[in-house]
Every structure is written in C-alpha cells, then in structure tokens.
C-alpha positions in Angstrom: -68.9 77.9 -104.8 -71.1 79.3 -107.6 -73.0 76.8 -109.8 -73.8 78.7 -112.9 -74.4 77.9 -116.7 -73.8 80.3 -119.4 -75.4 80.1 -123.0 -73.4 82.4 -125.2 -75.6 82.8 -128.2 -74.7 84.7 -131.4 -77.7 87.0 -130.8 -78.6 86.5 -127.1 -77.4 85.0 -123.9 -79.1 83.2 -121.2 -77.9 82.6 -117.6 -79.1 79.7 -115.5 -78.2 78.9 -111.9 -78.6 75.9 -109.7 -80.8 75.9 -106.6 -81.8 73.3 -104.0 -84.6 71.8 -106.0 -83.6 72.6 -109.6 -82.3 74.8 -112.3 -83.6 78.5 -112.8 -83.0 80.8 -115.5 -82.3 84.3 -114.0 -83.7 87.7 -115.0 -81.6 90.7 -116.0 -82.1 94.1 -114.8 -85.0 94.6 -117.3 -86.7 91.4 -115.9 -86.0 89.5 -119.2 -84.8 86.0 -119.5 -82.6 86.7 -122.5 -79.9 89.3 -122.8 -78.7 90.6 -126.2 -74.9 89.7 -126.9 -74.2 93.4 -127.7 -71.5 95.9 -126.6 -72.2 99.6 -127.5 -69.4 102.2 -126.9 -70.6 105.5 -125.8 -68.8 108.7 -125.3 -68.1 108.1 -121.7 -69.0 104.4 -121.0 -70.0 101.2 -122.5 -73.6 99.9 -122.6 -73.8 96.1 -122.4 -76.7 93.7 -123.1 -80.1 95.3 -123.2 -78.8 98.8 -122.7 -76.6 98.1 -125.6 -79.4 97.0 -128.0 -81.3 100.1 -126.9 -78.5 102.2 -128.2 -77.9 100.3 -131.3 -80.1 102.3 -133.7 -78.6 105.6 -132.5 -75.1 104.6 -132.6 -74.8 101.6 -135.1 -71.1 102.2 -135.9 -70.0 101.7 -132.3 -72.4 98.8 -131.5 -70.8 95.5 -131.7 -72.8 92.3 -132.3 -72.3 88.8 -133.7 -69.2 88.5 -131.5 -69.3 84.8 -131.4 -68.8 84.7 -135.1 -65.6 86.6 -134.9 -63.6 84.9 -132.1 -60.7 82.6 -133.1 -61.0 83.2 -136.9 -58.5 84.5 -139.4 -59.6 87.9 -141.0 -59.2 86.2 -144.4 -61.7 83.4 -143.6 -64.3 83.3 -146.3 -67.1 82.8 -143.8 -66.0 85.8 -141.7 -65.8 88.0 -144.8 -69.4 87.1 -145.5 -70.6 87.9 -142.1 -68.7 91.3 -142.1 -70.8 92.5 -145.1 -73.9 92.6 -143.0 -72.2 94.4 -140.0 -72.3 98.2 -139.6 -69.1 98.5 -137.6 -65.5 98.7 -138.9 -63.3 95.5 -138.8 -59.7 95.5 -140.1 -57.1 92.9 -140.2 -54.6 93.0 -137.4 -50.9 92.5 -137.5 -51.4 88.8 -136.5 -53.8 88.1 -139.3 -56.9 88.2 -137.0 -59.6 90.9 -136.9 -59.7 93.9 -135.0 -62.7 95.9 -134.2 -62.8 99.6 -134.3 -65.0 101.9 -132.1 -65.1 105.4 -130.7 -64.7 105.4 -126.9 -63.8 108.0 -124.4 -63.2 110.6 -127.1 -60.7 108.5 -129.3 -60.7 105.7 -131.7 -59.9 102.3 -130.0 -59.4 98.8 -131.3 -60.5 95.7 -129.6 -60.0 92.1 -130.3 -63.1 89.7 -130.5 -61.7 88.0 -127.3 -61.9 91.3 -125.4 -65.4 91.8 -126.6 -66.5 88.4 -125.6 -65.1 89.0 -122.2 -67.4 92.1 -122.0 -70.4 90.1 -122.7 -69.4 87.5 -120.2 -68.8 90.2 -117.7 -72.4 91.4 -118.2 -73.6 87.7 -117.8 -71.5 87.3 -114.6 -73.0 90.5 -113.1 -76.6 89.2 -113.8 -75.9 86.0 -112.0 -74.2 87.8 -109.0 -77.1 90.1 -108.6 -79.6 87.2 -108.5 -77.5 84.9 -106.2 -76.2 87.8 -104.1 -72.7 86.2 -104.2 -69.7 86.3 -106.1 -69.6 84.1 -109.3 -66.4 82.5 -110.4 -66.9 78.7 -111.3 -69.2 78.1 -114.2 -69.9 76.1 -117.3 -70.0 77.8 -120.8 -71.8 76.2 -123.7 -69.9 76.4 -127.1 -70.9 75.1 -130.6 -69.6 71.7 -131.5 -67.8 73.0 -134.5 -65.5 75.4 -132.5 -61.9 74.9 -133.3 -59.2 74.5 -130.6 -58.2 78.2 -131.2 -61.8 79.3 -130.8 -62.1 77.3 -127.5 -58.9 78.8 -126.2 -60.4 82.2 -127.0 -63.5 81.6 -125.0 -61.3 80.4 -122.0 -59.3 83.7 -122.3 -62.4 85.8 -122.4 -63.7 84.1 -119.3 -60.3 84.7 -117.5 -60.4 88.4 -118.5 -64.1 88.5 -117.2 -63.0 87.0 -113.8 -64.6 83.5 -114.3 -63.2 80.0 -114.0 -64.9 77.6 -116.4 -65.1 74.1 -115.0 -65.9 72.9 -118.5 -66.7 74.0 -122.0 -69.7 72.0 -122.9 -71.0 71.4 -126.4 -74.3 73.1 -126.9 -76.1 70.0 -128.1 -74.6 68.0 -125.3 -75.9 70.4 -122.8 -79.4 70.1 -124.6 -79.3 66.3 -124.4 -78.2 66.5 -120.6 -81.0 69.0 -119.9 -83.6 66.5 -121.6 -82.3 63.3 -120.2 -81.7 64.1 -116.6 -85.4 65.0 -115.8 -86.8 61.9 -117.8 -88.3 59.3 -115.5 -89.4 56.9 -118.1 -86.1 55.9 -119.6 -85.5 52.1 -120.3 -83.3 50.1 -118.0 -81.6 48.1 -120.7 -82.8 49.0 -124.2 -81.4 52.2 -125.4 -83.5 54.8 -127.1 -82.1 57.2 -129.7 -83.1 60.8 -129.8 -82.0 63.3 -132.5 -81.5 66.9 -131.2 -81.8 69.6 -134.0 -80.7 73.0 -132.8 -81.1 75.8 -135.4 -79.8 78.9 -133.7 -79.4 82.4 -135.0 -76.4 81.8 -137.2 -75.8 77.9 -137.2 -77.3 74.5 -137.3 -76.2 71.7 -135.1 -77.5 68.0 -135.0 -76.8 65.6 -132.3 -77.8 61.9 -132.0 -77.9 60.7 -128.5 -78.7 57.4 -126.7 -80.5 57.2 -123.6 -80.9 54.5 -120.8 -81.9 55.0 -117.2 -79.1 57.2 -115.6 -77.0 57.4 -118.7 -76.5 59.6 -121.7 -74.2 58.6 -124.7 -73.6 61.0 -127.5 -73.5 59.0 -130.7 -72.8 61.6 -133.4 -72.4 65.3 -134.1 -72.8 67.3 -137.3 -73.3 71.0 -138.2 -73.6 73.7 -140.7 -71.8 76.7 -139.4 -73.7 79.2 -141.6 -77.3 78.0 -141.5 -79.5 79.8 -139.0 -82.4 82.2 -138.5 -80.4 85.2 -139.6 -80.3 83.6 -143.1 -84.1 83.8 -143.3 -83.9 87.4 -142.1 -81.4 88.2 -144.8 -83.5 86.6 -147.4 -86.3 88.9 -146.6 -83.9 91.8 -146.2 -82.6 91.3 -149.9 -86.2 90.9 -151.1 -87.5 94.1 -149.6 -84.3 96.1 -150.3 -84.7 95.4 -153.9 -88.3 96.1 -153.8 -88.0 99.4 -152.0 -85.1 100.5 -154.5 -87.6 99.9 -157.3 -90.7 101.4 -155.7 -89.4 104.2 -153.7 -85.9 104.9 -155.3 -84.0 104.4 -152.0 -80.9 102.4 -151.7 -80.7 101.1 -147.9 -77.2 99.9 -148.5 -76.1 103.5 -148.5 -77.3 104.1 -144.9 -76.2 102.0 -142.0 -79.2 103.0 -139.8 -81.7 102.1 -142.6 -80.0 98.7 -142.9 -80.4 98.0 -139.2 -84.0 99.1 -139.2 -84.9 97.1 -142.2 -83.2 93.9 -140.8 -84.9 94.4 -137.5 -88.3 94.8 -139.3 -87.5 91.6 -141.3 -86.8 89.5 -138.3 -90.2 90.6 -136.8 -91.8 89.8 -140.0 -90.3 86.3 -140.0 -91.7 85.6 -136.6 -95.1 86.8 -137.8 -95.0 84.5 -140.9 -94.3 81.5 -138.5 -97.8 81.8 -137.2 -99.6 83.5 -140.1 -100.0 82.9 -143.9 -99.1 86.5 -144.7 -97.8 89.6 -143.1 -97.3 93.2 -143.8 -94.2 95.4 -143.3 -94.4 99.1 -142.6 -91.5 101.3 -141.7 -91.7 105.1 -141.1 -89.1 107.4 -142.4 -86.7 104.5 -143.4 -84.6 106.7 -145.5 -84.8 110.1 -147.1 -87.9 110.8 -144.9 -89.9 108.3 -146.9 -92.3 105.8 -145.4 -92.2 102.4 -146.8 -94.8 99.5 -147.1 -94.4 96.0 -148.1 -96.3 92.7 -148.0 -95.3 89.1 -148.4 -97.1 85.7 -148.2 -95.5 82.6 -146.4 -95.4 80.7 -149.7 -93.3 83.5 -151.4 -91.1 83.8 -148.2 -90.4 79.9 -148.6 -89.6 80.3 -152.4 -86.9 83.0 -151.7 -85.6 80.8 -148.9 -85.3 77.6 -151.0 -81.4 77.9 -151.2 -81.4 78.0 -147.4 -83.9 75.1 -146.8 -82.0 72.8 -149.3 -79.1 72.9 -146.9 -81.0 71.5 -144.0 -80.9 67.8 -144.9 -77.1 67.5 -145.2 -76.3 67.7 -141.5 -79.3 65.4 -140.7 -77.8 62.8 -143.1 -74.3 63.0 -141.8 -75.3 62.7 -138.2 -77.2 59.5 -138.9 -74.4 58.2 -141.0 -71.7 58.7 -138.3 -74.0 57.2 -135.7 -74.5 54.1 -137.9 -78.3 54.5 -137.6 -81.2 54.8 -139.8 -84.4 57.0 -139.3 -86.2 53.8 -138.0 -83.8 53.6 -135.2 -84.6 57.2 -134.0 -87.2 57.1 -131.2 -88.1 61.0 -131.3 -86.7 64.2 -132.6 -86.4 67.3 -130.3 -86.1 70.8 -132.0 -84.6 73.8 -130.2 -83.1 77.0 -131.1 -84.6 80.4 -132.0 -84.4 79.7 -135.8 -86.3 76.5 -135.5 -89.7 78.0 -135.6 -89.8 78.4 -139.3 -92.7 76.1 -140.5 -90.8 75.0 -143.6 -87.9 73.5 -141.4 -90.4 71.6 -139.3 -91.9 70.2 -142.6 -88.4 69.1 -143.7 -87.5 67.5 -140.5 -90.9 65.6 -140.5 -90.3 64.3 -143.9 -86.8 63.3 -143.2 -87.4 61.4 -140.0 -90.9 60.2 -140.7 -92.3 61.7 -137.5 -93.4 64.9 -136.1 -90.5 66.8 -134.3 -91.3 67.5 -130.6 -90.8 70.7 -128.6 -90.9 69.4 -125.0 -87.9 71.8 -124.1 -87.7 75.5 -123.9 -86.0 76.3 -127.2 -83.9 79.3 -125.9 -83.1 78.1 -122.5 -82.2 74.4 -122.7 -78.5 75.0 -123.3 -78.1 77.3 -120.3 -80.0 74.8 -118.0 -77.8 72.0 -119.3 -74.6 73.9 -118.6 -75.8 74.8 -115.1 -76.6 71.0 -114.5 -73.1 70.0 -115.6 -71.6 72.7 -113.3 -73.7 71.1 -110.4 -72.4 67.7 -111.3 -68.9 69.0 -111.3 -69.4 71.0 -108.1 -69.1 69.6 -104.7 -71.9 72.0 -103.5 -74.9 70.0 -104.8 -75.9 66.4 -105.0 -77.3 65.6 -108.3 -79.3 62.5 -109.5 -77.1 59.8 -110.7 -76.6 60.3 -114.4 -73.7 59.3 -116.4 -72.6 61.4 -119.4 -70.6 59.6 -122.2 -69.1 61.9 -124.9 -66.4 61.5 -127.2 -63.5 63.7 -125.8 -61.7 66.3 -127.8 -58.8 65.0 -129.6 -55.6 66.1 -127.5 -52.0 66.2 -128.7 -50.1 63.4 -126.8 -47.3 64.6 -124.6 -44.3 62.2 -124.4 -41.4 63.3 -122.2 -38.1 62.4 -123.8 -35.5 60.9 -121.6 -33.3 63.5 -120.2 -29.7 63.5 -121.5 -26.5 64.7 -120.1 -25.9 68.4 -121.1 -29.5 69.3 -121.9 -31.5 68.2 -118.9 -34.7 70.4 -118.4 -35.8 71.7 -114.9 -39.3 70.3 -114.7 -40.5 73.5 -113.0 -39.5 75.5 -116.0 -40.6 73.1 -118.8 -44.0 73.5 -120.3 -46.5 70.7 -120.2 -47.1 71.2 -124.0 -43.7 70.0 -125.1 -43.1 68.9 -128.7 -44.8 65.6 -129.0 -42.8 62.5 -129.9 -44.1 59.5 -131.9 -44.2 56.0 -130.4 -41.6 54.9 -132.8 -39.3 57.8 -131.7 -39.7 56.7 -128.1 -38.7 53.1 -128.9 -35.7 54.3 -130.7 -34.5 56.5 -127.9 -35.0 53.7 -125.4 -32.8 51.5 -127.7 -30.0 53.9 -128.2 -29.5 54.9 -124.7 -32.6 55.0 -122.4 -32.1 53.8 -119.1 -35.1 51.3 -119.3 -33.4 49.1 -122.0 -30.3 47.1 -120.9 -27.4 47.0 -123.4 -23.7 47.5 -123.8 -21.9 50.7 -124.3 -22.3 52.6 -127.7 -25.4 50.7 -128.5 -23.8 47.2 -128.9 -26.1 44.3 -128.9 -26.5 42.2 -125.7 -24.3 38.9 -126.3 -26.3 37.1 -123.5 -23.0 35.9 -121.9 -23.2 37.2 -118.3 -24.5 40.8 -119.3 -24.6 41.8 -115.7 -20.9 41.3 -115.2 -20.1 43.0 -118.4 -22.1 46.1 -117.3 -20.3 46.1 -114.0 -16.8 46.0 -115.6 -17.7 48.7 -118.0 -18.9 51.0 -115.2 -15.8 50.3 -113.1 -13.3 51.2 -116.0 -15.3 54.3 -117.2 -13.8 57.5 -116.0 -16.0 59.8 -114.0 -16.9 63.0 -116.0 -18.1 66.3 -114.7 -21.6 67.0 -115.9 -22.9 70.7 -116.3 -26.7 70.9 -116.0 -28.4 73.6 -118.1 -32.0 74.7 -117.7 -33.6 75.1 -121.0 -37.0 77.0 -120.6 -39.8 75.9 -122.9 -42.3 78.5 -123.8 -45.8 77.6 -125.3 -46.8 79.7 -128.2 -50.1 79.3 -129.9 -50.5 81.1 -133.2 -53.5 83.5 -132.9 -53.8 82.8 -129.1 -53.2 85.2 -126.3 -50.1 84.9 -124.1 -50.4 85.2 -120.4 -49.0 88.7 -120.5 -51.7 89.8 -123.0 -54.4 88.1 -120.9 -53.3 90.1 -117.9 -53.3 93.3 -119.8 -56.7 92.7 -121.2 -58.0 91.8 -117.6 -56.6 95.2 -116.4 -58.2 97.1 -119.2 -61.6 95.4 -118.6 -61.4 96.3 -115.0 -60.8 99.9 -115.9 -63.6 99.9 -118.3 -65.9 98.4 -115.7 -64.9 101.0 -113.3 -65.5 103.8 -115.7 -69.1 102.2 -116.5 -69.8 102.1 -112.7 -68.7 105.7 -112.1 -70.9 107.0 -115.0 -73.9 105.0 -113.9 -73.5 106.4 -110.4 -73.2 109.9 -111.7 -76.4 109.4 -113.8 -78.3 108.1 -110.6 -77.2 111.2 -108.6 -78.2 113.5 -111.5 -81.5 111.8 -111.8 -81.9 112.2 -108.0 -81.5 115.9 -108.3 -84.0 116.1 -111.2 -86.5 113.9 -109.3 -86.3 116.0 -106.2 -86.9 119.2 -108.2 -90.2 117.8 -109.7 -91.4 116.0 -106.6 -90.8 118.9 -104.1 -92.4 121.3 -106.5 -95.6 119.3 -106.6 -95.6 118.8 -102.8 -95.3 122.4 -102.0 -98.6 123.0 -103.7 -100.1 119.7 -102.5 -99.7 117.7 -99.3 -97.0 120.2 -97.9 -99.1 123.2 -98.4 -100.2 123.6 -94.8 -96.8 122.9 -93.5 -94.8 125.7 -95.2 -95.1 129.5 -94.9 -95.5 131.7 -97.9 -92.0 133.0 -97.9 -90.6 129.5 -97.5 -92.6 128.3 -100.4 -91.6 131.3 -102.7 -87.9 130.8 -101.7 -87.7 127.1 -102.2 -89.8 127.4 -105.5 -87.3 129.9 -106.9 -84.5 127.6 -105.8 -86.0 124.6 -107.5 -86.4 126.7 -110.7 -82.8 127.8 -110.6 -81.6 124.2 -110.2 -83.7 122.9 -113.0 -82.4 125.6 -115.6 -79.0 124.6 -114.4 -79.5 120.8 -115.0 -80.4 121.5 -118.7 -77.5 124.0 -119.2 -74.3 124.2 -117.3 -75.1 121.1 -115.1 -75.9 118.8 -117.9 -72.5 117.2 -117.8 -71.1 117.3 -114.3 -69.4 115.0 -112.0 -71.0 112.8 -109.3 -69.7 115.0 -106.5 -71.4 118.2 -107.9 -74.8 116.6 -108.2 -74.5 115.3 -104.5 -73.6 118.9 -103.4 -76.5 120.3 -105.4 -78.9 117.8 -103.8 -77.8 118.6 -100.3 -78.2 122.4 -101.0 -81.8 121.7 -101.9 -82.5 119.6 -99.0 -81.4 122.1 -96.5 -84.4 124.1 -97.4 -86.7 121.2 -98.1 -85.9 118.8 -95.1 -87.6 121.0 -92.4 -90.8 121.0 -94.4 -90.6 117.3 -95.0 -89.9 116.8 -91.3 -92.9 118.8 -90.1 -95.2 116.7 -92.5 -93.7 113.4 -91.3 -94.0 114.2 -87.6 -97.7 115.4 -88.1 -98.6 112.0 -89.8 -96.6 109.8 -87.4 -97.4 111.6 -84.1 -101.0 110.3 -83.6 -100.1 106.5 -83.8 -97.0 107.0 -81.6 -99.2 108.8 -78.9 -101.7 106.0 -78.9 -98.9 103.5 -78.3 -97.5 105.5 -75.2 -101.1 105.8 -73.9 -101.6 102.1 -74.2 -98.4 101.4 -72.3 -99.4 103.8 -69.5 -102.9 102.3 -69.3 -101.7 98.7 -69.3 -99.2 99.1 -66.4 -101.6 101.3 -64.4 -104.6 98.9 -64.8 -102.3 96.0 -63.7 -101.2 97.8 -60.5 -104.8 98.9 -59.4 -106.4 95.5 -60.4 -107.2 92.7 -57.9 -105.8 90.2 -60.1 -104.4 87.3 -58.0 -101.3 86.8 -60.4 -99.9 90.2 -59.0 -100.7 89.5 -55.3 -97.1 88.5 -54.7 -95.6 91.9 -55.6 -94.9 94.2 -52.8 -97.2 97.3 -52.6 -94.2 99.6 -52.5 -93.0 98.3 -55.8 -96.5 98.6 -57.2 -96.7 102.3 -56.0 -93.4 103.0 -57.9 -94.8 101.7 -61.1 -98.0 103.8 -60.6 -96.0 106.9 -60.2 -94.1 106.4 -63.2 -97.4 106.0 -65.1 -98.7 109.2 -63.5 -95.4 111.1 -64.5 -95.6 109.8 -68.0 -99.2 110.8 -68.5 -98.5 114.4 -67.1 -95.6 114.8 -69.4 -97.6 113.7 -72.4 -100.6 116.0 -71.4 -98.2 118.9 -71.3 -96.4 118.3 -74.4 -99.5 117.5 -76.4 -101.2 120.8 -75.2 -98.2 122.7 -76.3 -98.1 121.0 -79.7 -101.8 121.5 -80.4 -101.4 125.2 -79.8 -98.8 125.5 -82.7 -99.7 126.0 -86.4 -98.7 123.1 -88.8 -95.8 125.1 -90.3 -94.1 125.7 -86.9 -91.3 123.6 -85.7 -92.8 120.7 -83.7 -92.7 120.7 -79.9 -93.6 117.0 -79.5 -91.5 114.6 -81.6 -92.2 111.0 -82.4 -88.8 110.0 -81.3 -89.4 111.5 -77.8 -92.7 109.7 -77.5 -91.0 106.4 -78.3 -88.3 107.1 -75.8 -90.8 107.8 -73.2 -92.7 104.5 -73.8 -89.6 102.6 -73.9 -88.3 104.2 -70.6 -91.6 103.4 -68.8 -91.5 99.7 -70.2 -88.0 99.3 -69.1 -88.8 100.4 -65.5 -92.3 98.7 -64.9 -91.8 95.4 -66.8 -89.2 93.8 -64.4 -91.6 94.6 -61.4 -94.8 93.5 -62.8 -93.4 90.4 -64.3 -91.5 89.4 -61.1 -92.1 85.4 -60.6 -93.9 84.1 -57.6 -91.7 82.6 -55.0 -91.3 78.9 -55.0 -93.4 76.8 -52.6 -91.3 74.9 -49.8 -90.7 71.3 -50.8 -93.0 68.7 -48.9 -91.1 65.9 -47.1 -91.7 62.5 -48.6 -91.8 59.1 -46.9 -88.4 57.5 -47.5 -88.7 54.2 -49.6 -86.6 51.2 -48.5 -83.3 50.8 -50.6 -83.2 48.0 -53.0 -81.2 44.9 -52.0 -77.5 45.3 -53.0 -75.5 42.9 -55.1 -75.9 39.2 -54.5 -76.2 36.2 -56.7 -80.0 36.2 -57.0 -80.1 37.9 -60.4 -81.2 41.3 -59.0 -79.8 44.5 -60.8 -79.6 48.1 -59.7 -82.6 50.0 -60.8 -81.8 53.4 -59.6 -83.4 55.8 -62.0 -81.0 58.6 -61.2 -78.1 56.4 -62.1 -79.6 55.3 -65.5 -80.6 59.0 -66.1 -77.1 60.0 -65.4 -75.7 57.4 -67.8 -78.0 58.5 -70.5 -77.3 62.1 -70.1 -73.5 61.6 -70.2 -74.0 60.8 -73.8 -76.8 63.2 -74.7 -75.8 66.3 -76.6 -76.0 69.6 -74.7 -79.3 71.6 -75.1 -77.7 74.4 -76.9 -76.0 72.1 -79.4 -77.5 71.6 -82.8 -76.8 68.5 -85.0 -74.5 69.2 -87.8 -76.2 69.2 -91.2 -74.0 67.4 -93.7 -76.4 66.9 -96.4 -76.0 69.0 -99.6 -79.0 70.5 -101.5 -80.1 68.0 -104.1 -80.9 68.8 -107.7 -83.3 66.8 -109.8 
C-alpha cells in the first residue's frame, strides 16, 4: 500500500512519501523538489511539469497553468474573470456554464475541462512518486485549500480518479501544516494547551489557521482566508509598474504580445525575490519586444508603495481567525509562516505588528503541506505505525440523509437507490411516523389512540381488513451534481488520459531512439580516430565513416521526424559495421586480466597437489595426479592460444576470446575443487566406560536427570533450524 502526500499548488507541486523513519520529499526527473503545475500541449505529445515549464516561452498559447484556480468555478465567476486576464491561453464558456480550455494538440484544436488538466498534473505527480518508490501508487492524501467549495472538492476527487489515484482523504493545507508541525514536537505540554497561528501565503491565496496543541493532540480552532491574496499579486504589481514604464520610455506595449507578457512576468517574479533580501534591484530583459532591450530599477520602499492595496488586505484574515477562535493575540503562543509568498519583508512586518511577536520559520515553507499529507496518509494506512497523535478538526458540513419509510406502491430497491436521496427534515419524519409509520401505534386512517385495549382493536382491524395484492415497483434514483462529472464522463476522461499518456510514452521512446542514433554517430566517429584507431583497417574506417556521415545527413533531413522502428533499424544497420571493431577493442582490454585469472587458478591447484601440506595427505595420489594432468592440459591450451593471438595484428579477428578463457578456468575449478576439498575421514569412536544408571522411581524424592530426555523435550518445542521468526512489526514513523 502506497503512503504518499500530494501538495497541489497553484504554481508548483510537491510529492512526499513515508519511509520507515520519517517523511521524505522526493525528487523529479530533473532532481528538483518542486515541480511546476503546468501542462504544455505540443504537436505530438504533452509536456508535463518541468518539461512543460521549459516549453512555455516557446508555446505560451498551448501552455496551461493556474489550473487550481480554474476547477469547480463558473465561467462567469468574477474572480475567475480576473484571473483569465493574465493567462495567455484561450478559455471559453462551456455549455454547462463552466470554463473550457482550448489548445492545439495532435494537429487539431482540442478542448479540455479544468478537471482533466488537473488529472494530468496528478498523473505527473503519481509518476514521480512511483519512480522513487519503484512501486505502484494508488492510495494517497491530497492537500486542498480550506476555502474550496464542495464542487471544487468533487473536482479534485474526479481528477484523482482519472489519474488512477484513490485519495484516502482531502486534507486542508493549513491542517496538514499544523499536523507536520505538531507530530514532531517533543516539548508539547501535558495539560495546558498552547495556541499556534499558521499563516500560509501561497502563490495565489492566503490562509490562516489557529491550532491548539497538547501532547499527542492537535485541535483546529479556526480557519480564515483570502482567496486572491498571494505572491502573484506582488508580481502583478511589479508587472503593471514596469509595463507602464516601458510603454513610456521604450514605446512598447507588452500587452500586445503574449510572449513579452510572460517574459516580463517571469522577470518581475525574480525581481520580487531579489527585493526580499536586498534594498534595491535592477531589471534587464534583452529583446523583450520589437528587438528592444529594456532596463529598469526599483527600490524596496517603492515596491512596498505600489503594493499598499495588497498589504492592507493581510490583516482581515488574521482578525477573523482570532475572532472565530475566541482568542486574543495574548493567547497566541507563536506564529508560524509558510508559503512561497510569505518571504516579502512587508508581510513579516505586518504579522509582527499584529501579533506582537516575531513570526517563526521553523518549517520548510514549500514542503510542509506535502509532508503533512503524507503523515495523514500514514496514519490512515495499516502499513505504518505512527506516533500516537490525535487530530481534532471540525468536519465538513454534510447533507443529512433520512430514509423515508417505504410505502405500498412506491417501494425502492435498496440496491438501486442512491445514498444521496432527497433530504427530509426532522419534522417531516415525525409527521410520517404519526400518519402511517410502523413505529408509531395507532388506529386506521390516523385515528387517535383511545387507550381502551388498543391491542385488541388493532387485532380486530387486521382480522376484518381484506388482503390486497401489492405490486412492487423499483424507482431508480440518480444523483446529479450541477457542474460535477457523472460516472460515465469520468470513465471517458480516464480513457482519454490513458490514450494521451500512451502517446507521450511512445514519443519519448521515439526521441530516445533518435538520440541513440545521433549519439552513436558522433561517438563512433571520434573513436575511429582515437582509441579504435589500431583496431580497424583503413578500408573499414573509410567505409564506416562514410556510413556515419550518410546517417547524420539523413537525421537532419528526411529522418528528422520518423517512427521509433525506423530509428531502431538505422542503429542496427550502423552497429553491423561498428560492433566488430568494438569487439576487438573490448577483447584486447579484457584479455590480460582474464588470462591472469586462469593462470592463478592453474598455479593454485598445481601447488596444492605437489606440496607436502598435511591437510592434503588424505587425498589419494591417483586423484591428485588427475588434478595435475588437468592443470598441465589447461596450461598447454593457454600457451598455444596465446602464441597464436600474439601473432595477430590488433585489427584482426581475435583467436583467444575472454569468454573461452573464463570457461576454461571454470572447467578446471569444477573438476579440481571436489577432489582437493574432500574432507578427511572421521576417526573411529573411542569406547567409554559405562556409568551406572541412576536409581529408578521410588518415594525418596529422586527425579530422572537423563540429559538426552530433557534435551529431547526441549527440542520438541524449538523451531526448526531453517525457520525464521515471523516479523510482525510495522515500520514506524516519527
């Protein structure tokens, strides 16, 4: 069972896995701990994660980002419309009122839902985890913002299903952070609760959580948030500032060029990070637009001035969280700051002024959510044993389901009925019981109970009532969530994801084979004039060099876009000429050490035979002579073969192969070892003086002290020598 936690960020994602002694963040193919949450559609395949980010500048209109901001939201949503203004790809309203993303893929225009795109990101995260664990990943925990609606949560679950994942739980990101903080704390008080404020300012949102801690216990006291306050807002403030500046100074409008907008936003994000550690910073971009190089400069104080509208919003979620928790700033023991957008000095200053204490950074700002999710997955999994730690969190509000008493003529088959039946209020249930429910006794037609022998009246009524034939009808109940995906659509999306993943895999394998042909051409050409020079004749070198040049020209012309099979065939064609040369060089380099091994084997057994070592005295002379004969024969064979090989030039086909030498040594060892390691015969046993038997029985208190009997009794209960005790312990975390 996999134990994996996913932090699906708006800008990047992190994958954490549980191991025997803790939680580790795993690396992607580029050996990075964070993976961009990006899907880029190419002409023949998708590029996910880091590969997608690398392609974004060259293909901005087909590079989809900010996916977390799109799922489960109506196209007409005001916040969504604000987000779309900064996105370079095309988004339109679908027939159901939800957004559809347009991209050019496999030679045609395609549309994708945000749920499908999130499934692609999750598939990439799943692949990273599987490569690290070398095992299939299905069960997991996924971090989500606390402000996600029910529809958004359903969209995450649907995306996980499409990606082949089974989330054990969707965990609030702030709860995951608090869990990762508390489970490793060894100094928590036994009785008095300490309250910690967690402030998570991510790329696109701000979340605040007040949590109470005791030893072995975490209680979530309050949540608050601002859905549109994050690090990207500071990037956007810088973007607007420099876009206006460049329009005035360089007469260029970056809004007219999607690629220029992307490059300026990327530069502004880097500039923000520089200003977090320096009082001022420059901005230089070559050929931003219309072949113009642009230069800019800004001080931190000016950056904070243009960011005032953003900074003024930071205090509201803090106040709301304290109010809902029923606490004051004096009740807060400490403040923990996480999230990629929390590194702006002005934010730290605001938090310090609000709480009256310096915020702390004892946790990894980018990895704590993924680690908390992995911990929760380990808690829910039977695979790991986790330190005793109780998590108390206010559960999500669920719609109560009350089953109406089945009536004649409309009885539902429980196998067909949905669990999300139309809810019934408590007063309705009481009315149903009063009017005809089987749990409430009463007379026919709802007459009140007179109190005079009600049992007899009920019996008489039943006796007089005629029996009626009842026809049972099954009424299927179908669940429909507006904006959600029905099971059929989820299945279709799963099949499409599988097809696209297969296409990606085929294209990656094709590129690998093409790269293998190209690498062989360059590598063999260099070796023909280098270390292979003495192992190839002039005609061979000229013929193979011409063939290599022919294949190189083909690669950059007709062979630029071929199938995997064509590249495989082309490589095999080259190797038919190149392999004999490589084999000669390989045999030459390996032959010396293998000859030494055979000589050592011959000398070892010959010395053992002719030596006067007492440990070989028990071996028959005829047997020793057989070993000696084998050694002599092997030595003669080696001498003959070596003389023949030494007479040949290096470019000739070898007469003495390393494989033949190894087989000769193995044959000699197989023949001589059983003879020379034959054990000495056992010495005859020396008769011992019999000892008198102990007295038998009697009432004098004597007991049987026969050691063999005791040993037999003990051995009857001892495990067999080849049996190992079964290990029933689970690996422990924390």
